[in-house]
FIBA-554853 format. One record per residue (C-alpha): y, z, x. Coordinates in pm, whole numbers, padded with zeros to 5 digits, always signed. Each point is the difference from the previous one (the first is absolute). Example, Ala and Ser with C-alpha at 12.3 -4.5 7.8 and 13.67 -1.06 7.14 Angstrom:
BEGIN
-00450+00780+01230
+00344-00066+00137
This chain:
BEGIN
-00251+01732-03465
-00181+00333-00014
-00357+00110+00034
-00266-00228-00150
-00353+00121-00068
-00272-00262-00044
-00265+00171-00212
-00283-00057-00244
-00018+00314-00210
-00372-00057-00063
-00052+00092+00366
-00024+00373+00078
+00191-00020+00332
+00276-00193-00178
+00019+00259-00276
+00026+00275+00261
+00297-00174+00167
+00163-00063-00341
-00038+00362-00110
+00120+00128+00337
+00317-00211-00017
+00070+00100-00362
-00057+00374+00055
+00221+00006+00310
+00282-00195-00160
-00023-00290+00243
+00177-00299-00157
-00207-00318+00017
-00054-00332-00167
-00356-00059-00116
-00144-00337+00097
-00330-00025-00190
-00287-00180+00172
-00295-00066-00229
-00312+00019+00215
-00231-00118-00278
+00200-00324-00024
-00004-00045+00378
+00375+00028+00044
-00052+00172+00335
-00141-00328+00137
+00319-00198-00066
+00218-00124+00283
+00297+00189-00143
-00182+00333+00033
-00132-00096+00345
+00362+00001+00119
+00022+00367-00102
-00344+00099+00130
-00198-00247+00210
-00313+00210-00057
+00045-00060-00376
-00062+00362-00096
+00187+00237-00230
+00186+00229+00000
+00278-00146+00210
+00353+00129+00047
+00304-00207+00085
+00336+00157+00084
+00245-00271+00102
-00143-00166+00311
-00257+00278+00052
-00347-00055-00149
-00278+00258+00001
-00345-00111-00111
-00210+00292+00120
-00053+00177-00329
-00056+00353+00125
+00332+00020+00185
+00223-00148-00270
+00089+00337-00159
+00047+00162+00339
+00243-00269+00112
+00224+00034-00303
-00014+00379-00009
+00076+00040+00367
+00304-00222-00051
+00120+00227-00282
-00109+00335+00154
-00149-00014+00352
-00107+00367-00017
-00276-00047-00256
-00248-00145+00253
-00013+00333+00185
-00174+00157-00300
-00337-00149+00093
+00004+00148+00350
+00097+00342-00138
-00291-00017-00246
-00245-00082+00281
+00133+00287+00214
-00045+00248-00285
-00366-00100-00027
-00046+00007+00376
-00075-00371+00018
+00147-00242+00251
-00090-00317-00185
-00012-00118-00358
-00372-00069+00021
-00221+00203-00223
-00186+00278+00185
-00378-00019+00013
-00037+00367-00091
+00224+00298-00063
-00019+00294+00243
């Protein structure tokens, strides 16, 4: 079985993951989880994500429930070079971290 994304498209982080996967041509099977109906509290979803939060990604035996790294995990599998873009951007601005500067010099 391929990539499964557990999403509720009413949630902004879920929509971001959905759009990211669609725009980058990442094949996936959508597994809708309706938060308003409490489907994330079911025992079946707890097997995917014990924290009972969406979005969640399942790729075979691998499960990723930390929502901010889901796109990075799939993209790095397809093209590992894309993650270097963030460090290049920070170097161009003369910043060593991704934190927002307190003031511009």
